[in-house]
C-alpha positions as CSV (number, residue, x, y, z in Angstrom):
1,X,0.0,0.0,0.0
2,X,2.8,2.4,0.8
3,X,5.2,1.3,-1.9
4,X,6.0,3.4,-4.9
5,X,5.6,1.7,-8.2
6,X,7.5,2.3,-11.4
7,X,5.7,0.3,-14.1
8,X,7.2,1.5,-17.3
9,X,9.3,0.5,-20.3
10,X,6.6,-1.4,-22.0
11,X,8.3,-2.9,-25.0
12,X,6.6,-4.7,-27.9
13,X,8.9,-7.3,-29.2
14,X,8.4,-9.9,-31.9
15,X,5.0,-10.6,-33.4
16,X,3.7,-13.9,-32.2
17,X,0.6,-14.0,-34.3
18,X,-1.6,-12.0,-36.6
19,X,-5.3,-12.5,-36.8
20,X,-8.1,-10.8,-38.7
21,X,-8.9,-8.9,-35.5
22,X,-5.6,-8.2,-33.6
23,X,-1.9,-8.6,-33.5
24,X,-0.2,-10.6,-30.7
25,X,3.2,-9.4,-29.4
26,X,5.8,-10.7,-27.0
27,X,6.2,-7.9,-24.5
28,X,8.3,-6.9,-21.5
29,X,7.9,-4.2,-18.9
30,X,9.6,-3.0,-15.7
31,X,8.4,-4.0,-12.2
32,X,10.7,-2.5,-9.6
33,X,14.2,-3.8,-10.5
34,X,12.8,-6.7,-12.4
35,X,11.8,-7.2,-16.1
36,X,8.6,-9.0,-16.6
37,X,7.5,-10.8,-19.8
38,X,4.1,-11.3,-21.2
39,X,2.0,-11.0,-24.3
40,X,-0.1,-8.2,-25.6
41,X,-3.0,-8.4,-28.1
42,X,-3.6,-5.1,-29.9
43,X,-6.8,-4.8,-31.9
44,X,-6.4,-3.8,-35.6
45,X,-8.9,-1.0,-35.3
46,X,-7.4,2.5,-35.2
47,X,-7.1,4.8,-32.1
48,X,-6.8,4.2,-28.4
49,X,-8.7,1.3,-26.9
50,X,-10.0,0.2,-23.5
51,X,-7.5,-2.3,-22.0
52,X,-7.3,-5.2,-19.5
53,X,-4.5,-6.8,-17.6
54,X,-5.1,-10.5,-17.4
55,X,-3.9,-12.4,-14.3
56,X,-3.5,-16.1,-14.8
57,X,-3.9,-18.8,-12.2
58,X,-1.2,-21.0,-10.8
59,X,0.8,-23.0,-13.3
60,X,4.1,-24.7,-12.3
61,X,6.9,-22.3,-13.3
62,X,8.9,-25.3,-14.5
63,X,6.4,-25.9,-17.4
64,X,5.0,-22.4,-17.8
65,X,5.6,-20.7,-21.2
66,X,5.1,-17.1,-22.3
67,X,1.5,-16.1,-22.4
68,X,0.3,-19.5,-21.1
69,X,-3.1,-19.4,-19.3
70,X,-6.3,-17.5,-20.2
71,X,-5.7,-18.2,-23.9
72,X,-9.5,-18.3,-24.6
73,X,-9.9,-15.0,-22.8
74,X,-7.0,-13.3,-24.5
75,X,-8.6,-14.0,-27.9
76,X,-12.2,-13.3,-26.9
77,X,-11.5,-9.9,-25.3
78,X,-9.1,-8.7,-28.0
79,X,-11.8,-9.5,-30.6
80,X,-14.2,-7.3,-28.7
81,X,-11.9,-4.3,-28.9
82,X,-9.7,-4.6,-25.8
83,X,-6.0,-4.3,-25.7
84,X,-5.1,-7.3,-23.6
85,X,-1.9,-7.6,-21.6
86,X,-1.3,-11.0,-20.1
87,X,1.5,-10.8,-17.6
88,X,3.8,-13.8,-17.0
89,X,4.7,-12.7,-13.4
90,X,8.2,-12.9,-11.9
91,X,9.9,-16.3,-12.1
92,X,7.7,-17.2,-15.1
93,X,8.8,-17.6,-18.8
94,X,11.3,-14.8,-19.7
95,X,10.7,-12.8,-16.5
96,X,13.4,-11.9,-14.0
97,X,13.9,-14.3,-11.1
98,X,12.9,-13.5,-7.5
99,X,14.3,-16.2,-5.1
100,X,12.1,-15.0,-2.2
101,X,8.8,-15.1,-4.1
102,X,7.5,-18.4,-2.6
103,X,8.4,-17.8,1.0
104,X,6.7,-14.4,0.8
105,X,3.5,-16.0,-0.4
106,X,4.0,-14.7,-4.0
107,X,3.1,-11.1,-3.0
108,X,5.5,-10.0,-5.7
109,X,3.0,-11.1,-8.3
110,X,0.7,-8.3,-7.0
111,X,3.5,-5.8,-7.6
112,X,4.0,-7.1,-11.1
113,X,0.3,-6.6,-11.9
114,X,0.3,-3.1,-10.5
115,X,3.3,-2.3,-12.6
116,X,1.7,-3.9,-15.6
117,X,-1.3,-1.5,-15.4
118,X,1.0,1.5,-15.1
119,X,3.1,0.3,-18.0
120,X,0.0,-0.4,-20.1
121,X,-1.3,3.1,-19.5
122,X,1.7,4.5,-21.4
123,X,0.9,2.6,-24.6
124,X,-0.2,4.7,-27.6
125,X,-2.8,1.9,-28.2
126,X,-4.5,2.4,-24.8
127,X,-6.9,4.9,-23.3
128,X,-5.2,5.3,-19.9
129,X,-8.5,6.2,-18.3
130,X,-10.1,2.9,-19.3
131,X,-8.1,0.0,-17.9
132,X,-9.4,-2.9,-15.9
133,X,-8.4,-6.2,-14.4
134,X,-9.4,-9.8,-15.2
135,X,-8.1,-12.6,-12.9
136,X,-8.7,-16.3,-12.7
137,X,-8.1,-18.6,-9.7
138,X,-4.8,-17.4,-8.1
139,X,-5.0,-14.4,-10.4
140,X,-8.3,-13.6,-8.8
141,X,-6.6,-13.4,-5.5
142,X,-3.9,-11.1,-7.0
143,X,-6.7,-9.0,-8.4
144,X,-8.2,-8.5,-4.9
145,X,-4.7,-7.6,-3.7
146,X,-4.2,-4.9,-6.4
147,X,-7.6,-3.4,-5.6
148,X,-6.9,-2.9,-2.0
149,X,-3.2,-1.9,-2.4
150,X,-3.9,0.7,-5.1
151,X,-7.5,1.9,-5.1
152,X,-8.3,4.0,-8.2
153,X,-5.6,2.3,-10.3
154,X,-8.3,0.7,-12.6
155,X,-11.9,1.2,-13.4
156,X,-13.4,-2.3,-12.7
157,X,-12.4,-5.9,-12.0
158,X,-13.6,-9.3,-13.0
159,X,-12.6,-12.5,-11.2
160,X,-13.3,-16.1,-12.2
161,X,-13.2,-19.1,-9.8
162,X,-11.0,-17.0,-7.5
163,X,-8.9,-18.3,-4.5
164,X,-9.9,-17.0,-1.0
165,X,-9.3,-13.4,-0.1
166,X,-7.9,-14.8,3.2
167,X,-4.3,-15.8,2.9
168,X,-4.5,-18.5,5.6
169,X,-7.2,-20.3,3.6
170,X,-5.0,-20.6,0.6
171,X,-2.0,-21.6,2.6
172,X,-3.9,-24.3,4.4
173,X,-5.4,-25.7,1.2
174,X,-2.4,-25.8,-1.1
175,X,0.9,-25.0,0.6
176,X,0.6,-26.7,4.0
177,X,0.4,-30.2,2.4
178,X,3.8,-29.4,0.7
179,X,5.8,-29.8,3.9
180,X,9.0,-28.4,2.5
181,X,7.4,-25.2,1.2
182,X,5.2,-24.9,4.3
183,X,8.2,-25.2,6.6
184,X,10.1,-22.4,4.9
185,X,7.0,-20.1,5.1
186,X,6.3,-20.9,8.7
187,X,9.9,-20.4,9.6
188,X,9.9,-17.0,8.1
189,X,6.4,-15.8,9.2
190,X,5.0,-18.2,11.8
191,X,1.7,-19.9,11.9
192,X,-1.5,-17.8,11.4
193,X,-2.4,-18.3,15.0
194,X,1.1,-17.4,16.2
195,X,1.6,-14.3,14.0
196,X,-1.9,-13.1,13.2
197,X,-0.6,-9.6,12.2
198,X,1.4,-10.9,9.3
199,X,-1.4,-13.2,8.0
200,X,-4.0,-10.4,8.5
201,X,-1.9,-8.0,6.5
202,X,-1.5,-10.5,3.7
203,X,-5.2,-11.0,3.3
204,X,-7.1,-8.6,1.1
205,X,-10.4,-9.3,2.9
206,X,-9.2,-7.2,5.8
207,X,-8.8,-4.1,3.6
208,X,-11.9,-4.2,1.4
209,X,-12.9,-0.8,2.8
210,X,-10.1,0.7,0.6
211,X,-11.6,-0.6,-2.7
212,X,-13.1,2.0,-5.0
213,X,-13.9,-0.2,-8.1
214,X,-16.9,-2.4,-8.9
215,X,-16.1,-6.1,-8.8
216,X,-17.8,-9.0,-10.7
217,X,-17.2,-12.5,-9.4
218,X,-18.1,-15.7,-11.4
219,X,-17.8,-19.2,-10.0
220,X,-18.8,-22.7,-11.0
221,X,-20.9,-24.6,-8.4
222,X,-19.0,-27.8,-9.2
223,X,-15.5,-26.2,-8.7
224,X,-13.4,-28.8,-6.9
225,X,-10.3,-26.5,-6.8
226,X,-11.5,-23.3,-5.3
227,X,-14.7,-23.8,-3.2
228,X,-17.5,-21.5,-4.2
229,X,-17.9,-20.7,-0.5
230,X,-14.8,-18.6,-0.8
231,X,-16.5,-16.3,-3.4
232,X,-19.6,-16.2,-1.3
233,X,-17.6,-15.1,1.7
234,X,-15.7,-12.5,-0.3
235,X,-18.9,-11.1,-1.7
236,X,-20.4,-10.8,1.8
237,X,-17.3,-9.0,3.0
238,X,-17.3,-6.6,0.0
239,X,-21.0,-5.9,0.6
240,X,-20.4,-5.4,4.3
241,X,-17.7,-2.8,3.3
242,X,-20.3,-1.0,1.2
243,X,-18.7,-1.9,-2.1
244,X,-20.3,-2.5,-5.6
245,X,-20.0,-6.3,-6.1
246,X,-21.9,-9.1,-7.6
247,X,-21.5,-12.9,-7.8
248,X,-22.8,-15.2,-10.5
249,X,-22.7,-18.9,-10.0
250,X,-23.0,-21.6,-12.7
251,X,-24.5,-25.0,-11.9
252,X,-22.3,-28.0,-13.0
253,X,-19.3,-25.8,-14.0
254,X,-15.9,-26.9,-12.8
255,X,-12.9,-24.7,-12.1
256,X,-12.1,-23.9,-15.8
257,X,-15.7,-23.5,-17.0
258,X,-16.9,-25.3,-20.1
259,X,-20.5,-25.1,-21.4
260,X,-21.2,-21.8,-19.6
261,X,-17.9,-20.1,-20.6
262,X,-19.4,-18.2,-23.6
263,X,-22.3,-16.8,-21.6
264,X,-20.0,-16.0,-18.7
265,X,-17.7,-14.0,-21.0
266,X,-20.7,-12.2,-22.5
267,X,-21.6,-11.2,-18.9
268,X,-18.0,-10.1,-18.4
269,X,-18.1,-7.7,-21.4
270,X,-21.5,-6.4,-20.5
271,X,-20.2,-5.6,-17.0
272,X,-17.1,-3.9,-18.3
273,X,-19.0,-1.7,-20.7
274,X,-21.4,-0.8,-17.9
275,X,-18.5,0.6,-16.1
276,X,-16.8,2.5,-18.9
277,X,-14.6,-0.1,-20.3
């Protein structure tokens, strides 16, 4: 919240693909002292466009490749007139390395997304007043973090099948079973019960009063990865804080969405347009 961010040096590299609707570029940008890679889809229509930073879910960094994750969404949103920047995050693809990322609960990913937004706003293809966030799974949690850390940075946010807005929930579900990773985190920061201040400060839910942007949550009722109860709890906390938020649930849909994906994306675009994007 108090950190100064320097998101800049957005550089469009090689052309990865050309379609009838947009051109896909390999990109890099600055995030603190690091260089972060990603992809950017630029619509072929002239002028400045609304834009979205896409925050992907967890993919093992050992197999992750540039722009991997949210491939359907990258295409869909670019075809509807959005400049789309899909960030790789630190330690992914061609991004700089951060050896402390895991022990610090990957909070650096939040910094990388804040800097992605700032860098994107400098692009001649983008209307800097019309930038939003789109996050799936872990990327949904990162989206919550950005909204509380930098209120006013974007105009609106959409999250799909997000993780919990409470850091302890996520630690207990995925990291605690990995005894090596859990031991390093607990050595550095202590158990949630032993060091409640740290775990509270790592949990966006405790700072929802800071959010200024409308939020759309979408979650499948058959999600076996991220329980829909997490989104219901997050929605309740957002409403309690007096924020503009809504949750749509989809019967039978698993974590990645299938049959309902097209209708959910239509709802996403309608929401974004309602809020000036």
